[in-house]
VEXROFI-28713 format. One line per 8 residues: number of its first residue (from 1); their letters; for each residue x, y, z of N, C-alpha, C. Coordinates in Angstrom, 2 decimals, decimal comma, padded with zeros to 5 digits, m for minus. Layout:
BEGIN
NUM	a	X:Y:Z:X:Y:Z:X:Y:Z  ...
END
This chain:
BEGIN
1	mrsvkvil	003,26:m009,79:m015,84:002,32:m008,97:m016,45:001,51:m008,78:m016,08  000,08:m010,46:m015,85:m001,35:m010,61:m016,85:m001,54:m010,18:m014,97  m000,51:m010,64:m014,15:m001,44:m010,19:m012,26:m001,82:m008,72:m012,09  m000,82:m007,79:m012,83:m001,06:m006,57:m012,39:m002,32:m006,38:m013,37  m003,11:m006,38:m014,70:m004,00:m006,53:m014,86:m005,42:m007,27:m013,97  m004,40:m008,17:m013,88:m006,25:m008,47:m013,12:m006,47:m008,09:m011,85  m005,61:m007,74:m010,91:m005,86:m007,02:m009,79:m006,16:m005,10:m009,94  m005,99:m004,79:m011,33:m006,19:m003,41:m011,33:m007,86:m003,80:m011,74
9	mvlwltal	m008,27:m004,77:m012,65:m009,45:m005,53:m013,12:m010,38:m005,50:m011,59  m009,92:m005,63:m010,53:m010,76:m006,53:m009,78:m011,06:m004,85:m008,86  m010,18:m003,82:m008,84:m010,14:m002,69:m008,40:m011,57:m001,71:m009,21  m011,79:m002,28:m010,49:m012,53:m001,51:m011,22:m013,85:m001,38:m010,98  m014,26:m000,09:m010,88:m016,09:000,20:m010,99:m016,21:000,33:m012,17  m017,41:000,52:m012,77:m017,84:001,56:m013,55:m018,44:002,81:m013,22  m017,80:004,17:m013,48:m017,73:005,37:m012,54:m018,83:005,86:m013,64  m019,77:006,24:m013,08:m021,09:007,21:m013,44:m020,24:008,59:m013,79
17	plagwaae	m021,13:008,67:m015,09:m021,02:009,53:m015,50:m021,01:010,86:m015,31  m020,44:011,86:m015,10:m020,90:013,09:m014,13:m020,22:014,49:m014,84  m021,31:015,09:m014,71:m020,96:016,95:m014,88:m020,06:017,35:m013,82  m019,23:018,79:m014,21:m018,68:019,73:m012,87:m018,59:020,66:m013,69  m018,85:021,83:m012,08:m018,69:023,14:m013,35:m017,75:023,87:m011,83  m017,00:024,81:m012,52:m016,07:025,47:m011,67:m016,77:026,17:m010,42  m015,98:026,82:m009,71:m016,98:027,78:m008,42:m016,13:027,92:m007,38  m014,88:028,92:m008,76:m014,03:029,89:m007,79:m014,24:030,88:m007,24
25	haaqgapk	m015,60:031,32:m007,87:m015,79:032,82:m007,07:m017,32:032,64:m006,56  m017,65:032,90:m005,06:m018,49:032,73:m004,48:m019,01:034,30:m004,14  m019,50:035,15:m005,08:m019,73:036,36:m004,85:m021,48:036,40:m004,59  m021,86:035,78:m004,59:m023,30:035,09:m004,47:m023,52:034,40:m003,14  m023,67:035,28:m002,26:m024,60:034,75:m001,10:m022,70:034,82:m000,35  m022,74:034,14:001,09:m021,57:034,35:001,60:m021,44:032,98:002,54  m021,02:031,91:001,13:m020,10:030,56:001,69:m019,82:030,54:002,72  m020,39:029,12:003,55:m019,72:028,60:004,51:m018,34:028,27:004,20
33	hhegiplh	m017,55:028,89:005,35:m015,90:028,65:004,99:m015,19:027,35:005,88  m014,65:026,51:005,50:m013,88:025,68:006,31:m012,22:025,99:006,69  m011,92:025,85:007,63:m010,59:026,26:007,81:m009,83:025,04:007,04  m009,44:024,88:006,10:m008,64:023,80:006,30:m009,80:023,05:005,72  m009,05:021,99:004,78:m009,31:020,85:004,14:m010,36:019,88:005,49  m011,84:019,43:004,69:m012,22:018,93:005,54:m011,87:017,15:006,24  m012,02:016,42:006,79:m011,49:015,32:007,15:m012,44:014,38:006,12  m013,12:014,53:006,35:m013,96:013,22:005,97:m014,62:013,85:004,10
41	aedisfie	m014,27:013,08:003,41:m014,98:013,01:001,85:m015,91:013,25:001,86  m016,82:014,35:000,83:m017,83:014,73:m000,08:m018,87:013,63:m000,39  m020,04:013,82:m000,10:m020,96:012,60:m000,45:m021,66:013,47:m001,45  m021,18:013,35:m003,50:m021,75:013,15:m004,54:m022,60:012,69:m004,83  m023,15:011,63:m004,14:m024,41:010,59:m005,13:m025,67:011,68:m005,15  m025,83:011,51:m006,16:m027,75:011,60:m005,83:m028,75:010,34:m006,09  m028,23:009,19:m005,47:m029,19:008,24:m005,47:m029,36:007,95:m004,52  m030,38:008,38:m003,47:m030,95:007,59:m002,27:m030,22:006,17:m001,89
49	nfgisnsm	m029,59:006,42:m000,65:m029,01:005,46:000,52:m027,65:004,81:m000,74  m027,28:005,57:m001,38:m026,12:004,95:m001,68:m025,30:005,78:m002,09  m023,83:005,88:m001,35:m023,42:006,82:m001,08:m021,92:007,03:m001,81  m022,03:007,53:m002,57:m020,48:007,84:m003,61:m019,81:009,44:m003,28  m018,41:009,29:m002,46:m017,70:010,43:m002,20:m017,20:011,02:m003,26  m016,21:012,41:m003,30:m015,79:012,28:m004,15:m014,33:012,30:m004,11  m013,94:010,71:m003,14:m012,36:010,40:m003,37:m013,11:008,83:m004,41  m013,66:008,44:m003,89:m014,12:007,08:m004,69:m014,54:007,46:m006,32
57	ivtwlvta	m014,57:008,55:m006,59:m014,31:009,01:m008,24:m013,07:009,25:m008,82  m012,24:010,05:m007,85:m011,30:009,55:m007,68:m010,61:008,49:m008,21  m010,98:007,34:m006,88:m010,66:005,80:m007,04:m010,57:005,07:m008,09  m011,66:005,66:m008,64:m012,50:004,72:m009,93:m011,40:005,24:m011,28  m011,65:006,59:m011,23:m010,15:007,65:m012,19:m009,27:006,91:m012,41  m008,94:006,55:m011,34:m007,05:006,55:m011,10:m007,09:004,82:m011,81  m007,72:003,87:m011,16:m008,06:002,71:m011,22:m008,36:002,76:m013,08  m009,29:003,10:m013,58:m009,26:003,16:m014,97:m007,83:003,53:m015,78
65	alvlfvti	m007,66:005,05:m015,21:m006,63:005,27:m016,16:m005,60:004,15:m016,24  m005,21:003,15:m015,25:m004,35:002,47:m014,83:m004,56:000,99:m016,19  m005,87:000,86:m016,09:m006,36:m000,59:m016,92:m006,23:000,03:m018,07  m006,47:001,50:m018,31:m006,19:001,06:m019,79:m004,94:001,24:m020,17  m003,83:001,66:m019,33:m002,44:002,09:m019,46:m001,20:000,81:m019,74  m002,34:m000,24:m018,61:m001,38:m001,84:m019,32:m002,05:m002,49:m020,10  m003,35:m002,03:m020,35:m003,87:m003,00:m021,58:m002,89:m002,45:m023,00  m003,09:m001,06:m022,92:m002,15:m000,30:m024,36:m000,87:m001,03:m023,77
73	atrkvqdv	m000,31:m000,99:m023,21:001,37:m001,60:m022,48:001,21:m002,71:m022,99  000,40:m003,81:m022,80:000,05:m005,62:m023,45:m000,24:m005,79:m024,40  m000,54:m004,48:m025,59:m001,68:m005,27:m026,28:m000,89:m006,01:m027,46  000,59:m004,75:m027,90:000,96:m006,22:m028,74:002,56:m005,84:m027,59  002,80:m007,28:m027,51:004,24:m007,17:m027,09:004,96:m007,46:m027,53  006,23:m006,65:m027,55:007,25:m006,80:m028,28:008,51:m007,56:m027,64  009,27:m008,23:m028,69:010,96:m008,50:m027,60:011,39:m007,31:m027,00  011,43:m006,36:m028,08:012,64:m005,42:m027,89:011,43:m004,67:m027,73
81	psgaqnll	010,94:m003,59:m025,94:010,15:m003,03:m025,92:010,29:m001,70:m025,96  009,20:m001,05:m026,63:009,31:000,67:m026,89:008,62:001,03:m026,19  008,18:002,44:m025,82:007,25:003,44:m025,52:006,49:002,58:m024,34  005,10:002,66:m024,39:004,19:002,11:m023,17:004,96:000,57:m022,02  005,05:m000,02:m023,36:005,45:m001,52:m023,23:007,23:m001,26:m022,21  007,49:m000,22:m022,82:009,02:000,06:m021,81:008,87:000,60:m020,64  008,23:001,53:m020,45:008,27:001,77:m019,17:006,87:001,01:m018,58  006,48:000,33:m018,76:005,69:m000,65:m017,77:006,75:m001,54:m017,01
89	ewlvegly	007,20:m002,19:m018,22:008,45:m003,18:m017,85:009,78:m002,40:m017,12  009,88:m001,99:m017,47:010,92:m001,25:m016,46:010,20:m000,69:m015,79  009,42:m000,30:m015,10:008,56:m000,45:m013,60:008,35:m001,47:m013,34  008,05:m002,63:m013,46:007,43:m003,32:m012,75:008,91:m004,32:m012,70  009,87:m004,26:m013,53:011,16:m005,06:m012,89:011,96:m005,03:m012,52  012,00:m003,00:m012,03:012,44:m002,42:m010,80:012,27:m003,01:m009,83  010,81:m002,93:m009,65:009,87:m003,05:m008,43:010,30:m004,94:m007,98  010,49:m005,15:m008,96:010,26:m007,12:m008,16:012,27:m007,01:m007,88
97	tmleniig	013,05:m006,03:m008,81:014,27:m006,96:m008,63:014,79:m006,10:m006,72  013,72:m005,26:m007,04:014,34:m004,45:m005,59:013,38:m004,80:m004,16  012,32:m005,66:m004,46:011,65:m006,66:m003,56:012,17:m008,05:m003,41  012,75:m008,63:m004,51:013,73:m009,44:m004,02:015,16:m009,32:m003,21  015,45:m008,44:m004,13:016,83:m008,51:m002,71:016,94:m007,98:m001,17  015,48:m007,57:m001,24:014,82:m007,41:000,58:013,82:m009,02:000,89  013,06:m009,15:000,53:012,50:m010,02:000,81:012,92:m011,68:000,58  013,32:m011,58:m000,15:013,89:m013,12:m001,13:013,74:m013,51:m002,62
105	tqlvkktf	013,76:m014,56:m003,08:013,31:m015,25:m004,52:012,12:m015,45:m004,12  012,04:m016,78:m003,52:011,01:m017,18:m003,03:009,40:m016,61:m002,46  009,69:m015,61:m001,49:008,75:m015,11:m001,30:008,11:m013,66:m002,22  008,76:m013,60:m002,90:008,53:m012,63:m004,02:007,88:m012,93:m004,94  007,96:m014,06:m005,38:007,54:m015,14:m006,21:006,04:m014,98:m005,91  005,93:m015,31:m004,47:004,22:m015,40:m003,64:003,61:m013,85:m003,17  004,21:m012,86:m003,59:003,82:m011,97:m002,90:003,75:m010,77:m004,22  004,34:m011,12:m004,72:004,44:m009,62:m005,77:003,83:m009,09:m006,38
113	wffgtifi	002,67:m009,60:m006,45:001,61:m009,63:m007,54:000,67:m008,21:m006,65  000,97:m008,26:m005,23:000,32:m007,60:m004,10:001,14:m006,60:m004,06  002,35:m006,37:m003,80:002,95:m005,16:m003,34:003,43:m004,53:m004,39  003,39:m004,61:m005,88:003,85:m004,28:m006,95:002,51:m003,84:m007,90  001,33:m003,97:m007,23:m000,37:m003,34:m007,65:m000,24:m002,48:m006,65  m000,28:m002,34:m005,26:m000,52:m001,68:m004,20:000,32:m000,53:m003,88  002,07:m000,14:m004,87:002,87:000,75:m004,64:002,29:001,32:m006,38  002,00:001,06:m007,27:001,29:001,75:m008,43:m000,22:002,85:m008,30
121	filacnwf	m000,35:002,17:m007,39:m002,01:002,24:m007,31:m001,70:003,48:m006,49  m001,16:002,86:m005,72:m001,05:004,35:m004,11:000,31:006,04:m004,94  000,73:005,73:m005,50:001,28:006,50:m006,63:000,86:007,25:m007,34  m000,26:006,54:m008,25:m000,79:007,08:m009,27:m002,26:008,04:m007,91  m002,17:007,23:m007,30:m003,57:008,38:m006,27:m003,20:009,30:m005,28  m001,42:009,60:m005,60:m000,92:010,69:m004,65:m000,58:011,39:m005,67  m000,27:011,26:m006,89:m000,02:012,01:m008,42:m001,11:012,39:m008,70  m002,32:011,87:m009,02:m003,30:011,78:m009,41:m004,23:013,64:m008,28
129	glipgvgt	m004,21:013,53:m007,08:m003,82:014,61:m006,63:m004,07:015,73:m006,49  m002,43:016,09:m007,29:m001,97:016,75:m007,51:m002,45:017,67:m008,72  m003,36:016,88:m009,34:m003,83:017,83:m010,61:m004,68:018,90:m010,48  m004,58:019,90:m011,27:m005,06:021,42:m010,75:m006,70:020,80:m010,99  m007,56:021,35:m010,57:m009,07:021,05:m010,32:m009,50:019,95:m009,40  m008,31:019,68:m008,90:m008,83:018,17:m007,97:m009,41:019,06:m006,60  m009,94:018,95:m005,84:m010,52:019,79:m004,80:m010,24:021,36:m004,80  m010,63:022,06:m006,01:m010,89:023,34:m006,12:m012,00:023,56:m007,15
137	vgwlenge	m012,63:022,42:m008,13:m013,50:023,02:m009,20:m014,78:021,21:m008,46  m015,70:022,34:m008,09:m017,02:021,39:m007,00:m018,33:022,71:m007,10  m019,16:022,42:m006,18:m020,92:023,79:m006,68:m020,82:023,64:m005,30  m021,75:024,54:m005,28:m022,53:024,96:m003,61:m023,72:024,60:m003,72  m023,65:023,85:m001,96:m024,99:023,89:m001,45:m025,16:024,26:m000,37  m026,05:025,24:m000,24:m026,29:025,82:000,62:m025,30:026,79:001,22  m024,81:027,85:000,34:m023,68:028,63:000,80:m022,12:027,93:000,70  m022,27:026,44:000,69:m020,96:025,47:001,03:m020,59:024,97:000,49
145	fkpwfrga	m019,08:025,09:m000,31:m018,13:024,94:m001,21:m018,18:023,13:m001,42  m018,43:022,31:m002,33:m018,50:020,83:m002,47:m017,33:020,15:m003,06  m016,13:020,60:m003,70:m015,31:020,22:m004,81:m016,20:018,27:m004,74  m015,85:018,08:m006,25:m016,20:017,08:m007,46:m015,29:015,84:m006,48  m013,96:016,45:m006,67:m012,61:015,32:m006,97:m012,44:015,65:m005,38  m011,49:015,08:m004,79:m010,67:014,82:m003,08:m009,78:013,60:m003,47  m008,86:013,80:m003,06:m007,41:012,70:m003,12:m007,96:011,49:m002,47  m007,52:010,06:m003,46:m008,08:009,42:m002,78:m007,41:008,72:m001,66
153	nadlnlts	m005,78:009,17:m001,53:m005,13:008,90:m000,25:m005,74:009,78:001,08  m006,73:010,86:000,52:m006,67:011,72:001,72:m007,89:011,34:002,39  m008,30:010,09:001,66:m010,14:010,21:002,63:m008,97:007,89:003,15  m009,29:008,80:004,65:m009,45:007,40:005,74:m010,02:005,65:005,41  m010,92:006,64:004,67:m011,65:004,83:004,45:m010,67:004,41:003,36  m009,91:004,57:001,90:m009,36:004,08:001,15:m008,22:003,91:002,46  m007,18:004,06:002,60:m006,11:003,76:003,61:m006,06:002,61:004,32  m007,61:002,93:005,22:m007,89:001,36:006,01:m008,12:000,33:005,15
161	amaavffv	m009,47:000,58:003,86:m009,31:m000,30:003,45:m008,34:m001,20:002,72  m007,43:m000,53:002,14:m005,55:m001,25:001,77:m004,82:m001,83:002,72  m004,92:m001,51:003,96:m004,26:m002,03:005,09:m005,01:m002,68:005,65  m006,59:m003,27:005,66:m007,09:m004,67:005,90:m006,80:m005,30:005,17  m006,99:m004,79:003,64:m006,55:m005,90:002,77:m005,43:m006,41:003,15  m003,99:m005,82:003,24:m002,91:m006,34:003,73:m002,59:m007,44:004,69  m003,68:m006,77:006,14:m003,97:m008,09:006,75:m004,15:m009,24:006,55  m005,09:m009,56:005,78:m005,90:m010,68:005,29:m004,78:m011,22:004,28
169	cwivwalq	m004,32:m011,04:004,50:m002,85:m011,70:003,16:m002,21:m011,70:003,93  m001,55:m011,18:004,72:m000,06:m011,14:005,23:m001,01:m012,60:006,40  m002,08:m012,57:006,51:m002,72:m013,90:007,48:m002,01:m014,90:007,00  m002,82:m014,82:005,54:m002,99:m016,17:004,78:m001,64:m016,55:004,65  m000,53:m015,71:003,87:001,01:m015,86:003,58:001,63:m016,38:005,23  001,47:m016,05:006,50:001,93:m016,63:007,84:001,43:m017,72:007,65  m000,07:m018,52:007,41:m000,32:m019,90:007,43:000,05:m020,51:006,39  000,22:m019,91:005,77:000,69:m021,06:004,48:002,69:m021,52:004,75
177	angvggfi	003,27:m020,02:005,62:004,82:m020,64:005,56:005,21:m021,42:007,01  003,92:m021,20:007,67:004,21:m021,91:009,42:003,23:m022,82:009,63  002,14:m022,89:008,76:000,96:m023,68:009,67:000,56:m023,72:010,84  m000,41:m023,69:011,36:m001,11:m022,79:012,76:m000,15:m023,20:013,84  000,00:m024,24:014,18:001,16:m024,39:015,22:002,50:m023,36:015,38  002,92:m023,65:014,13:004,50:m022,57:013,80:004,05:m021,53:013,73  002,45:m020,78:013,93:002,46:m018,96:013,81:002,21:m018,98:015,04  001,62:m019,45:015,59:002,01:m019,59:017,18:002,94:m019,69:018,21
185	khifgakg	003,73:m020,76:017,42:005,14:m020,59:017,97:005,76:m019,52:017,71  005,55:m019,32:016,46:006,87:m017,83:016,09:006,41:m016,61:016,78  005,45:m016,70:017,50:004,89:m015,70:018,02:005,49:m015,84:019,70  005,03:m016,85:020,01:004,90:m016,77:021,72:006,11:m017,96:022,01  006,82:m019,01:021,21:007,97:m019,29:021,45:009,09:m019,02:021,67  009,64:m019,82:022,33:011,34:m018,87:023,03:012,29:m019,40:022,13  013,18:m018,40:022,11:013,83:m018,36:020,88:015,20:m018,46:022,54  015,90:m019,22:021,08:017,91:m019,44:021,49:017,76:m021,34:022,22
193	etagaikv	018,47:m021,64:022,11:018,74:m022,97:023,17:019,00:m022,65:024,48  018,29:m023,82:025,38:018,43:m022,98:027,32:018,12:m024,19:027,36  018,18:m024,39:028,92:017,81:m025,73:029,40:017,82:m025,59:031,20  017,08:m026,49:031,83:016,53:m026,06:033,28:015,76:m024,69:033,80  016,23:m024,39:034,53:015,63:m023,14:035,29:015,50:m022,36:034,25  016,74:m021,91:033,18:016,45:m021,07:032,57:015,54:m020,97:031,87  015,31:m021,53:031,28:014,44:m022,36:030,07:013,03:m021,57:030,08  012,61:m022,65:031,78:011,64:m021,91:032,82:010,82:m020,56:032,25
201	vmvivfml	012,22:m019,25:032,41:012,46:m018,31:032,44:011,97:m017,86:031,66  012,56:m017,99:030,32:012,95:m017,90:028,74:011,39:m017,92:028,61  010,79:m019,64:028,73:009,06:m019,63:028,35:008,40:m018,56:028,74  008,15:m018,48:030,33:007,63:m017,27:030,48:007,69:m015,40:030,15  009,18:m014,99:029,52:009,15:m014,19:028,88:008,39:m013,84:027,76  008,81:m015,31:026,71:008,70:m014,89:025,85:006,91:m015,14:025,68  006,48:m015,65:026,52:004,92:m015,62:026,47:004,35:m013,98:026,38  004,48:m013,35:027,47:004,70:m012,03:027,92:004,56:m010,91:026,38
209	vgvlevvs	006,40:m011,18:026,04:006,46:m010,37:024,85:005,66:m011,00:023,68  005,13:m012,44:023,45:004,26:m012,43:022,46:002,85:m012,05:022,58  002,31:m011,75:024,16:001,49:m011,18:024,00:001,66:m009,78:023,45  002,44:m008,69:023,68:002,62:m007,48:023,21:002,86:m007,74:021,64  003,50:m008,86:020,79:003,71:m008,71:019,53:002,31:m008,68:019,05  001,73:m009,63:019,77:m000,30:m009,45:019,23:m000,73:m007,93:019,25  m000,44:m007,06:020,50:m000,62:m006,16:020,38:m000,34:m005,35:019,20  000,65:m005,85:018,75:001,71:m004,65:017,95:000,98:m005,46:016,28
217	imfrpvsl	000,87:m006,71:016,19:000,05:m006,68:015,10:m001,26:m006,80:015,16  m001,78:m006,25:015,71:m003,02:m006,16:015,91:m002,80:m004,20:015,38  m002,03:m003,84:015,79:m001,88:m002,52:015,46:m001,72:m002,04:014,13  m001,14:m002,63:013,19:m000,37:m002,62:012,09:m001,60:m001,59:010,85  m002,23:m002,35:010,77:m003,21:m001,77:009,97:m003,38:m000,30:010,34  m003,46:000,12:011,80:m004,04:001,06:012,15:m002,86:002,45:011,38  m001,57:001,82:012,47:m000,64:002,58:011,87:m000,14:002,71:010,26  m000,60:001,74:009,57:m000,15:001,96:008,05:m001,29:002,92:007,38
225	sfrlfgnv	m002,65:002,72:007,28:m003,67:003,53:007,11:m003,63:005,14:007,77  m003,11:005,40:008,97:m003,12:006,44:009,50:m001,95:007,22:009,04  m000,79:006,72:008,67:000,69:007,22:008,42:000,22:007,94:006,75  m000,52:006,92:005,76:m000,16:007,46:004,29:m001,36:008,39:004,12  m002,83:008,16:005,42:m004,07:009,20:005,32:m002,97:010,78:005,90  m002,45:010,96:006,78:m001,88:011,82:006,80:m001,03:012,30:006,40  000,17:012,23:005,65:000,28:012,99:005,21:000,04:013,13:003,62  m000,71:012,30:003,46:m001,61:012,74:002,21:m002,10:014,25:002,48
233	yagegmle	m002,92:013,75:003,80:m004,65:015,23:003,38:m003,10:016,11:004,62  m001,98:016,25:005,16:m001,30:017,36:005,35:m000,67:018,00:004,63  m000,14:017,28:003,17:000,39:017,79:001,54:m000,77:018,93:001,65  m002,02:018,08:001,37:m003,42:019,15:000,41:m003,80:020,00:001,46  m003,11:019,92:002,91:m004,20:021,46:003,64:m002,72:022,34:003,29  m001,03:021,95:003,29:m000,12:022,95:003,05:m000,77:023,65:001,94  m001,00:022,77:000,57:m000,80:023,49:m000,67:m002,02:024,57:m000,52  m003,19:023,77:m000,02:m004,09:024,88:000,24:m004,13:026,20:001,40
241	amakimps	m003,19:025,83:002,14:m002,75:027,22:003,20:m001,70:028,35:002,11  m001,51:027,69:001,31:m000,21:028,55:000,61:m000,85:029,04:m000,64  m001,92:028,50:m000,90:m002,79:029,43:m002,08:m003,23:029,95:m001,30  m003,80:030,20:m000,12:m004,55:031,42:000,35:m003,87:032,75:001,62  m002,06:032,47:001,30:m001,42:033,48:001,67:m001,69:035,12:001,05  m001,89:034,58:m000,48:m001,77:035,96:m001,24:m002,78:035,36:m002,18  m004,02:035,91:m001,49:m004,94:035,30:m002,79:m004,44:035,79:m004,22  m004,14:037,24:m004,78:m003,64:037,60:m006,22:m002,20:036,66:m006,60
249	mgwlipvp	m001,51:035,71:m005,68:m000,78:034,80:m006,26:m000,80:034,16:m006,03  m002,05:033,61:m005,62:m002,29:031,87:m005,13:m002,03:031,03:m006,20  m002,18:031,36:m007,16:m001,58:030,26:m008,76:m000,20:030,23:m008,63  000,88:031,00:m007,74:002,58:030,65:m007,95:002,79:030,01:m006,59  002,46:030,72:m005,48:003,08:030,58:m004,69:002,87:028,88:m004,25  002,10:028,44:m004,58:002,05:027,28:m004,02:003,29:025,75:m004,97  003,32:026,78:m006,41:004,00:025,49:m007,20:005,92:024,79:m006,57  006,21:025,72:m006,38:007,88:025,19:m005,68:007,02:023,31:m004,67
257	fyfmellv	005,87:023,86:m003,82:005,55:022,46:m003,10:004,64:021,72:m003,61  004,43:021,50:m005,20:004,31:021,23:m005,87:004,87:019,71:m006,03  006,17:020,52:m006,14:007,60:019,24:m006,43:008,03:018,63:m005,40  007,49:019,69:m003,74:007,58:018,50:m002,93:006,61:017,27:m002,67  005,79:017,87:m002,93:004,45:016,81:m002,86:004,69:015,77:m003,80  004,75:015,84:m004,94:005,40:014,98:m005,87:006,68:013,60:m005,32  007,41:014,47:m004,69:008,64:013,29:m003,75:007,56:012,60:m002,72  006,72:013,20:m001,84:006,36:013,01:m000,97:005,30:011,96:m001,22
265	glvqalvf	004,61:012,09:m002,49:003,42:010,95:m003,10:004,51:009,00:m003,48  005,62:010,04:m003,72:006,51:008,41:m004,12:007,20:008,56:m002,85  007,65:008,96:m001,99:008,20:008,18:m000,35:006,49:007,63:000,12  005,15:007,93:m000,39:005,19:007,17:000,55:004,30:006,10:000,01  004,45:006,25:m001,27:003,84:004,84:m001,71:004,94:004,05:m001,21  006,65:004,19:m001,73:007,42:003,67:m001,28:007,39:002,89:000,04  006,80:003,76:001,20:006,85:003,19:002,89:005,54:002,16:002,81  004,64:002,49:002,42:003,61:001,43:002,44:004,21:000,17:001,96
273	mlltsvft	004,83:m000,10:000,78:005,08:m001,40:000,09:005,57:m002,26:001,10  007,23:m000,96:001,18:008,32:m001,76:002,04:007,68:m002,13:003,25  006,87:m001,58:003,92:006,80:m001,78:005,21:005,83:m003,57:005,15  004,57:m003,22:004,65:004,40:m004,52:003,80:004,92:m005,64:003,64  005,72:m005,16:003,10:006,77:m006,20:002,43:007,59:m007,06:003,79  008,06:m006,02:003,94:009,24:m006,53:005,79:008,46:m007,16:006,60  007,21:m006,58:007,06:006,34:m007,63:008,04:006,17:m008,98:007,82  005,95:m009,24:005,95:005,47:m010,35:005,14:006,92:m011,12:006,02
281	llitqhde	007,91:m010,26:005,30:009,26:m011,16:005,34:009,41:m012,16:007,51  009,27:m011,20:008,08:009,40:m011,43:009,61:008,58:m012,68:009,90  007,29:m012,53:009,47:006,43:m013,76:009,73:007,05:m015,10:009,52  007,71:m014,97:008,33:007,79:m016,74:007,00:009,36:m016,56:007,01  010,32:m015,69:007,89:011,38:m015,45:007,64:011,80:m016,88:008,90  011,07:m017,36:009,95:011,33:m017,77:010,83:011,23:m019,90:010,18  010,27:m020,00:008,86:010,05:m021,28:008,79:011,21:m021,51:007,77  011,60:m020,02:006,95:012,83:m020,65:006,15:013,96:m020,94:007,15
289	dhddhegh	014,30:m020,48:008,06:015,66:m020,68:008,91:015,37:m022,07:008,99  014,06:m022,64:009,64:014,07:m023,61:010,22:014,31:m024,78:008,76  013,62:m024,22:008,21:013,98:m025,67:007,08:015,39:m025,97:006,28  015,96:m024,66:006,48:017,23:m024,78:006,46:018,61:m025,58:007,46  017,51:m025,33:008,67:018,35:m026,36:009,86:017,79:m027,55:009,68  016,22:m027,85:009,08:015,89:m029,79:009,03:016,88:m030,08:007,42  017,32:m028,78:006,63:018,11:m029,39:005,01:019,02:m029,71:005,86  020,11:m029,11:006,41:021,13:m029,58:007,26:021,28:m031,08:007,54
297	dhaaghgh	020,07:m030,89:008,71:020,40:m032,22:009,26:020,14:m033,50:008,52  019,05:m033,09:007,44:018,49:m034,48:006,50:020,34:m034,79:005,73  021,24:m033,58:005,75:022,56:m033,84:004,60:022,96:m034,71:005,61  023,17:m034,30:006,79:024,09:m034,69:007,68:023,78:m036,40:007,80  022,68:m036,71:008,19:022,16:m037,92:008,42:022,21:m038,69:006,97  022,13:m038,07:005,96:022,77:m038,91:004,50:024,41:m039,40:004,74  024,70:m038,27:005,57:026,20:m038,16:005,00:026,69:m039,13:006,25  025,86:m039,76:006,86:026,48:m041,30:007,91:025,45:m042,41:007,39
305	ahppgqra	024,34:m042,67:006,05:024,70:m043,34:005,57:025,14:m044,68:004,62  026,19:m043,83:004,54:026,99:m044,74:003,11:027,40:m046,12:003,88  028,06:m047,22:003,70:028,18:m048,48:003,35:029,78:m048,67:004,58  029,94:m049,16:005,31:031,16:m049,23:005,26:032,57:m049,64:004,49  033,71:m048,99:004,24:034,15:m048,31:003,84:034,47:m047,82:002,50  033,02:m047,34:002,19:033,26:m045,73:001,55:032,88:m045,02:001,90  033,79:m043,69:001,21:033,78:m042,27:001,68:032,56:m041,93:001,25  032,06:m040,85:001,77:031,03:m039,64:001,20:032,32:m038,55:000,25
313	hh	031,42:m037,84:m000,86:032,07:m037,23:m001,57:031,46:m036,43:m001,45  031,62:m034,64:m001,05:031,11:m033,54:m001,15:031,87:m032,75:m001,90
END
């Protein structure tokens, strides 16, 4: 529980006090109109050379809400949980059990602080972006509407940052599990028991496969960031399009799609967490197999170490 609070506090930055006003009616002047939501987040900072985007504001608000919730839930921990503590324990224990069944007991102990936090954070950001007012409340600047708030994961900067943090953690975990030599051998080393000319061929083949594996590893942060960004951005674009199909019914038509986006937000948080956890398992699994093999050899060696006339009992 403490690790969740620590990670959320690291993400927390003091939010600047901002005032917003509604800009739904643009009768004055002819505002420039974007076809859909712009790809980039809008800069809303009033400090020169210090950029603050509307997606950053949402990130800070979500982080503040999560820190406040965890603080309230763990302020008076009870043996029989209820209320906020019950919800938090249910969520954390459910995630821990699910990850333990996927990546194993030892690995989940080392990595749950990251996977659990990233799931909760992504889910909260996705659902916060569906609150009415996000993307629709803002101001006019030179006849162009700019929203105060934008879905955090609809900004490629945030999804790229999370993917980059995972990539760094992945390298650290891989080196801890395999060592530098074992890490290189895991990628380029020949698998299986071969001998003679076939072994030489297999070494060459797995060297080439290792090159492809390195390219795949380098593209993982790109695929992780664009997958999350693309799905969230497309969802926001769809909701805006549904609202503009019939302006007089713009408040009603998107409602069914909001329920779908709630599901999409959950699925995308799960996908990001599960993909990163499986990537971690794949790079550390070789070391565990190697340890098991060494353990069997070690046990077999002790089996032959009994003095003559004594039988080994198993």
